[in-house]
Structures are given as C-alpha cells and as structure tokens.
C-alpha positions as CSV (number, residue, x, y, z in Angstrom):
1,M,-0.1,0.0,-0.3
2,V,1.0,3.5,-1.0
3,E,0.8,5.9,2.3
4,G,0.7,9.5,2.4
5,K,-0.2,9.9,-1.7
6,V,-3.3,11.8,-3.1
7,I,-4.3,10.7,-6.6
8,I,-4.8,14.0,-8.9
9,T,-7.0,13.2,-11.8
10,A,-7.4,16.7,-14.4
11,A,-11.2,16.1,-16.1
12,L,-10.3,17.9,-19.3
13,T,-13.2,18.5,-21.0
14,G,-16.5,16.9,-19.7
15,A,-19.5,16.8,-23.0
16,V,-20.8,20.4,-22.2
17,T,-17.8,22.7,-21.2
18,S,-17.2,24.6,-24.3
19,K,-14.3,27.3,-25.6
20,D,-17.3,30.0,-25.2
21,Q,-17.1,30.1,-21.7
22,N,-13.5,28.9,-21.4
23,P,-10.9,29.0,-24.4
24,N,-8.7,26.8,-22.7
25,V,-10.7,23.5,-23.1
26,P,-8.8,21.0,-25.8
27,Y,-11.0,20.4,-29.3
28,T,-7.9,19.0,-31.0
29,P,-6.0,16.4,-30.3
30,E,-2.5,18.2,-30.5
31,E,-4.7,20.8,-28.1
32,F,-5.3,17.8,-25.5
33,A,-1.5,16.2,-25.6
34,D,-0.1,19.5,-24.8
35,V,-2.6,20.1,-21.5
36,V,-1.7,16.6,-20.5
37,A,1.6,17.1,-20.8
38,K,1.0,20.1,-18.4
39,C,-1.7,18.4,-16.4
40,Y,1.2,15.8,-15.8
41,K,4.0,18.3,-14.9
42,E,2.0,20.1,-12.2
43,G,1.2,16.3,-10.3
44,A,-1.8,14.6,-12.0
45,S,-1.1,11.1,-12.5
46,I,-4.7,10.1,-14.3
47,V,-6.4,12.3,-17.0
48,H,-9.9,11.8,-17.7
49,I,-11.1,12.0,-21.1
50,H,-14.2,12.7,-23.3
51,A,-12.9,13.3,-27.2
52,R,-14.1,16.1,-29.1
53,R,-14.7,16.8,-33.0
54,P,-11.8,19.1,-33.7
55,D,-14.1,21.6,-35.8
56,N,-16.7,22.6,-33.8
57,G,-16.0,20.8,-29.9
58,A,-19.0,18.6,-29.9
59,P,-18.4,15.4,-28.0
60,T,-18.3,12.2,-29.9
61,P,-18.0,8.8,-30.2
62,D,-16.2,8.1,-33.1
63,I,-13.8,5.6,-32.6
64,K,-10.8,7.4,-35.1
65,L,-11.7,10.8,-33.3
66,I,-11.5,9.2,-30.1
67,Q,-7.7,7.4,-31.2
68,N,-6.4,10.4,-32.6
69,V,-6.7,12.0,-29.1
70,L,-5.3,9.2,-27.4
71,V,-2.3,8.6,-29.5
72,A,-1.3,12.1,-29.3
73,V,-1.6,12.3,-25.6
74,K,0.3,8.9,-25.1
75,K,2.8,10.1,-27.5
76,K,3.6,12.8,-25.4
77,T,3.1,11.9,-22.2
78,P,3.4,8.0,-22.3
79,E,3.6,7.4,-18.4
80,I,0.2,9.3,-17.6
81,I,-3.0,7.1,-16.7
82,I,-6.1,7.3,-19.2
83,N,-9.3,7.2,-17.4
84,L,-11.8,6.8,-20.2
85,S,-15.8,8.1,-20.6
86,T,-18.6,6.1,-21.4
87,A,-21.0,8.9,-20.8
88,I,-19.5,10.7,-24.2
89,A,-22.1,12.8,-25.0
90,P,-25.9,13.7,-24.1
91,V,-27.5,11.5,-26.9
92,V,-25.6,8.1,-27.4
93,T,-26.4,4.7,-27.5
94,D,-25.5,2.1,-25.2
95,K,-23.2,0.6,-27.8
96,E,-21.5,3.5,-28.9
97,R,-20.7,4.6,-24.7
98,I,-18.9,1.2,-23.7
99,T,-17.4,0.9,-27.4
100,P,-13.6,2.9,-26.5
101,V,-13.3,0.6,-24.0
102,V,-13.8,-2.6,-25.9
103,K,-11.9,-1.2,-28.5
104,F,-9.0,0.6,-25.9
105,K,-9.3,-1.2,-23.2
106,P,-7.9,1.9,-20.8
107,P,-6.5,1.1,-17.4
108,I,-9.9,2.5,-16.0
109,A,-12.8,4.3,-17.1
110,S,-16.4,5.6,-15.5
111,L,-19.1,3.3,-14.9
112,N,-22.1,5.3,-14.0
113,T,-25.0,4.0,-11.8
114,N,-28.2,5.6,-11.8
115,S,-30.9,7.2,-13.9
116,M,-31.2,10.9,-12.9
117,N,-31.9,14.0,-14.6
118,F,-28.9,15.9,-15.1
119,G,-29.1,19.5,-15.7
120,V,-27.4,22.9,-16.0
121,G,-29.3,25.5,-14.2
122,D,-29.0,29.0,-12.7
123,W,-28.6,28.6,-9.0
124,N,-29.6,32.0,-8.0
125,T,-33.1,32.1,-9.5
126,G,-34.0,28.5,-10.1
127,K,-33.9,28.3,-13.8
128,V,-32.9,25.3,-15.4
129,V,-31.3,26.5,-18.7
130,Q,-30.5,22.8,-20.7
131,E,-31.5,19.4,-19.0
132,I,-31.0,15.4,-20.0
133,I,-32.2,12.6,-18.5
134,F,-29.2,10.6,-18.4
135,E,-30.1,7.3,-18.6
136,N,-28.6,4.2,-16.8
137,M,-30.8,1.3,-16.2
138,F,-29.4,-1.8,-14.3
139,K,-29.0,-3.7,-17.4
140,T,-26.7,-1.0,-18.3
141,I,-24.9,-0.9,-15.2
142,T,-24.6,-4.5,-15.4
143,S,-23.0,-5.2,-19.5
144,F,-20.7,-2.2,-19.0
145,A,-19.2,-3.7,-15.2
146,K,-18.8,-7.0,-17.6
147,K,-17.4,-5.7,-20.6
148,M,-15.0,-3.3,-18.5
149,K,-14.1,-6.4,-16.8
150,D,-13.4,-8.3,-19.9
151,A,-11.2,-5.6,-21.1
152,G,-9.3,-5.2,-17.6
153,T,-10.1,-1.9,-17.0
154,K,-11.5,-0.9,-13.2
155,P,-14.3,0.7,-13.2
156,E,-14.4,4.1,-11.4
157,I,-17.7,4.1,-10.1
158,E,-19.3,7.5,-10.5
159,V,-21.8,8.5,-7.6
160,Y,-24.1,11.5,-8.0
161,D,-26.4,10.9,-5.2
162,F,-27.1,8.5,-2.6
163,G,-29.6,6.6,-5.4
164,G,-26.1,5.4,-7.3
165,M,-24.4,4.1,-4.2
166,Y,-27.0,1.8,-2.9
167,N,-27.4,0.6,-6.6
168,I,-24.2,-0.3,-6.7
169,L,-24.5,-1.6,-3.1
170,F,-26.9,-3.6,-4.4
171,L,-25.7,-4.9,-7.6
172,Q,-22.4,-6.3,-5.6
173,K,-23.9,-9.0,-3.6
174,S,-23.9,-10.6,-7.0
175,G,-19.5,-10.3,-7.4
176,L,-20.7,-8.0,-10.2
177,L,-17.4,-6.1,-9.4
178,A,-13.9,-6.7,-8.5
179,E,-13.0,-5.7,-5.2
180,P,-11.9,-3.3,-3.7
181,L,-13.8,-1.0,-5.2
182,H,-13.4,2.5,-6.5
183,F,-15.8,5.3,-5.9
184,Q,-16.1,9.2,-7.4
185,F,-18.4,11.3,-5.2
186,V,-19.5,13.7,-8.1
187,F,-21.1,16.8,-6.1
188,G,-23.0,19.8,-7.0
189,V,-24.3,18.4,-10.6
190,L,-28.4,19.5,-11.5
191,G,-30.2,16.9,-10.4
192,G,-27.8,15.2,-8.0
193,I,-26.4,16.2,-4.4
194,P,-24.5,18.9,-3.5
195,F,-21.1,19.1,-1.4
196,S,-21.2,19.1,1.9
197,V,-19.9,17.6,4.8
198,H,-22.8,15.8,5.8
199,N,-23.2,14.6,2.2
200,L,-19.8,13.4,2.2
201,A,-19.6,11.5,5.7
202,H,-22.6,9.7,4.4
203,L,-21.7,8.2,1.6
204,L,-18.5,7.4,3.4
205,E,-19.9,5.4,6.3
206,L,-22.1,3.5,2.8
207,K,-18.8,2.7,0.5
208,P,-17.4,-0.9,1.7
209,P,-14.3,-0.5,3.9
210,S,-11.6,-1.5,1.8
211,A,-12.7,0.8,-1.4
212,T,-10.6,4.1,-2.3
213,W,-12.2,7.2,-3.3
214,S,-12.4,10.6,-5.0
215,V,-14.3,13.4,-5.1
216,C,-15.0,16.3,-7.6
217,G,-17.8,18.8,-7.7
218,V,-18.8,21.3,-9.9
219,S,-18.5,24.6,-9.7
220,K,-17.3,25.8,-6.5
221,N,-18.1,22.4,-4.8
222,Q,-15.0,21.2,-6.8
223,F,-12.5,23.1,-4.1
224,Q,-14.7,22.5,-1.4
225,A,-15.0,18.7,-1.6
226,A,-11.0,19.0,-2.9
227,A,-10.0,20.7,0.7
228,C,-12.3,17.9,2.6
229,A,-11.3,15.0,1.4
230,V,-7.5,15.6,1.7
231,L,-7.6,15.3,5.2
232,Q,-9.8,12.4,5.2
233,G,-7.5,9.6,2.6
234,G,-9.6,10.4,0.0
235,H,-8.5,11.5,-3.5
236,I,-9.0,14.4,-6.1
237,R,-10.6,14.8,-9.9
238,V,-10.3,18.6,-10.7
239,G,-10.4,20.2,-14.0
240,L,-12.7,22.0,-17.0
241,E,-15.4,19.7,-17.3
242,D,-16.6,20.5,-13.6
243,N,-15.6,23.8,-13.1
244,I,-13.9,26.6,-15.6
245,K,-12.5,29.0,-12.8
246,M,-9.9,29.5,-10.1
247,P,-11.0,29.6,-6.6
248,N,-10.1,33.4,-7.1
249,G,-13.5,33.7,-10.0
250,E,-10.8,33.9,-12.4
251,L,-10.9,32.0,-15.4
252,A,-8.6,28.7,-15.7
253,K,-5.9,28.9,-18.0
254,G,-6.4,25.1,-18.4
255,S,-6.7,22.2,-16.3
256,H,-3.1,22.6,-15.1
257,E,-3.6,25.2,-13.2
258,Q,-6.6,23.8,-10.9
259,V,-3.9,20.6,-10.7
260,A,-1.4,22.9,-9.4
261,W,-3.3,24.5,-7.1
262,T,-4.6,20.8,-5.6
263,R,-0.8,19.7,-5.7
264,Q,-0.2,22.6,-3.2
265,L,-3.3,21.7,-1.5
266,V,-1.7,18.3,-0.9
267,E,1.3,19.2,0.0
268,H,0.3,21.7,2.7
269,V,-1.3,19.3,4.8
270,G,2.3,16.9,4.9
271,L,1.1,14.7,2.0
272,K,2.4,14.1,-1.7
273,A,0.6,13.5,-5.3
274,A,0.9,9.9,-6.4
275,T,2.9,9.5,-9.6
276,P,1.4,7.1,-12.2
277,E,3.5,4.3,-10.9
278,E,1.9,4.9,-7.2
279,T,-1.8,5.5,-8.8
280,R,-1.6,1.8,-10.5
281,Q,-0.5,0.4,-6.9
282,I,-3.0,2.3,-5.3
283,L,-6.4,1.3,-7.4
284,G,-4.7,-1.8,-8.4
285,L,-4.6,-1.1,-12.2
286,K,-2.9,-2.9,-15.2
287,K,0.8,-1.8,-15.4
288,L,2.2,0.7,-18.5
289,T,3.8,-2.2,-19.8
290,D,0.6,-4.5,-20.3
291,E,-1.4,-1.5,-21.8
292,T,-2.7,-1.8,-25.4
293,P,-1.6,0.8,-27.4
294,P,-4.3,3.0,-28.8
295,A,-2.5,2.9,-32.2
296,D,-3.2,-1.0,-32.4
297,V,-6.8,0.1,-33.3
298,K,-7.4,-0.3,-36.6
299,P,-9.7,3.3,-37.5
300,D,-11.0,1.5,-40.1
301,E,-12.9,-1.1,-38.4
302,K,-16.2,-1.6,-39.9
303,K,-19.3,-0.6,-37.3
304,S,-21.6,-3.6,-36.2
305,D,-25.1,-3.4,-37.0
306,D,-25.9,-4.5,-33.5
307,K,-27.1,-1.8,-31.7
308,E,-28.0,-1.6,-28.1
309,K,-29.7,1.2,-26.1
C-alpha cells in the first residue's frame, strides 16, 4: 500500500464545457496532448477524457477521433494513465458509450450508477437552462461492468447521489465488481447532491471499508470537496469538465492550473501527489507495459449493425 499519496485526476473537457465558456478547453488532439503534458508536470497521474470533434468541439463517440486523441496524448506523455468516459455525450447509444472501452482497453473508465435528471441551471434564480435524462438502467450498469472486466479495465464508480451508491451496493451482492471498489463522488450536478461535509460523511459510511474514493465537484463544489477529501484519505479530481474557474473567480488557464492548486493543497497538509506508478499500485490498475497501445486499434473497422440501447 502506498501511504501519504493523493491521486490527482484532471478531467479535461466533459461533454458540456466549451471554448465559449473558457477558451482553454481542448478540442484537437494536439490541444489534448499539450494540456495533458502540463497536467502531468503539475502532479496529475490520471486524465479523464471525453474526445471532441476538432472542427466544432462537439463531444463524439467516433472511434477514429477518440483514437487520434489517445495516440497524441500517449505520444507526448506515455506515463499518464488514461481514464475514458462511458458517458461521452447526451445522445448516444449504450453500444457507442462502451465501445471505446472494448476497443482501447484503458486501465480505468467511468461507470455511472443510476438514471437521473442531469441539468444545467442558474443557481441564483432557480431557472433550468439545459437538461437531459441521463439514463443508466441496471441492465446498462451490469453490461458495462462485465465488458470492463473483460477488457481488464477498472471501473471508476461515479456516484451523483445516494441512489447511485445504493444501486452499486445492491448489485455488488452478486459479485458484479472486483474488490476493492473505487468510487468517484460527484457533487453539485443539478439533479444530484451538492457538496457538504454531511453528504460526504454519509457516502463514506456507506462505502465498503476496503474501497478507495475520490471527489469532484461542479463549480465551487470542486475546491470545497477537494479541501475536505484531502484530510480524510481521499483522492481528488479537478479540471475544466467540472469548473472553468479558479478559487479567486478568474478563468482557469487550463486544467493544469487547477492541478497545480490541488498539488499545493496536498503538500500543505504534509502529503504528496501520487505518481502514475504509485497510482497504479493504489488502485490496482494494469501496469504500463500491459496497456494496449491505442494505435493498435484499426480505425477503419466496420461498425457492427448490432445496436444496444
């Protein structure tokens, strides 16, 4: 066990954040590669990736475009651990969501835990600006978990509210996921739970004792959750996917600036940011030498007519 080390993950884009909101959101493979290198230099050991279309920044399930990003990232920063999203975009099929994991076999990937209202809103006026139903039925969760197991990919279990946590505790009775589990507690999404020390404490009471955990939060929830987690043995995710600003209210110069802030927070309490190798040990991920190079996947493979939804 690696003691005194905190895993810092940088979530680079998500499916919503755009250059209109912060011009430092990456769209092209080159932009992804550049910001990943900066995040790694500042102390991140994992990057969470939603690929974008280079021309307009739209989130994409296109395997070729995802491959281009992965190749560019790994060419510039081979040590970094890639965490692929299985949410990808608001309107995608289950097959499109899981195919990148099946094809690229990343060390770790997100596994969402419940269907929910997923919105963007004005928290001052109570006006909902944008919303979808983020659908994650039990059959989807179990299917994704099995395919991750076949790919040698560790699920990062995304918990937006208590219902998602209870769903996993229920499904785990069948041995669905290999122990120890790894949770990502997501705070501040409209439709989920906001950050509070009480909400975090209850999630920690519910999680299996052997499970590792991390926090991330939307907007101000990001830094509040990070400050609380670092004192309780948790790990931290930051990045422009969740928050486009720094604690002082200024636009972040990139996800790497938030990573630098997080590393300083970690060091201020006498801990250190985990290296990629230490992160692999903490989470039980496959070794770097066992990873499938993204360039090995043939981009011109014909898509199956089999549709999942």
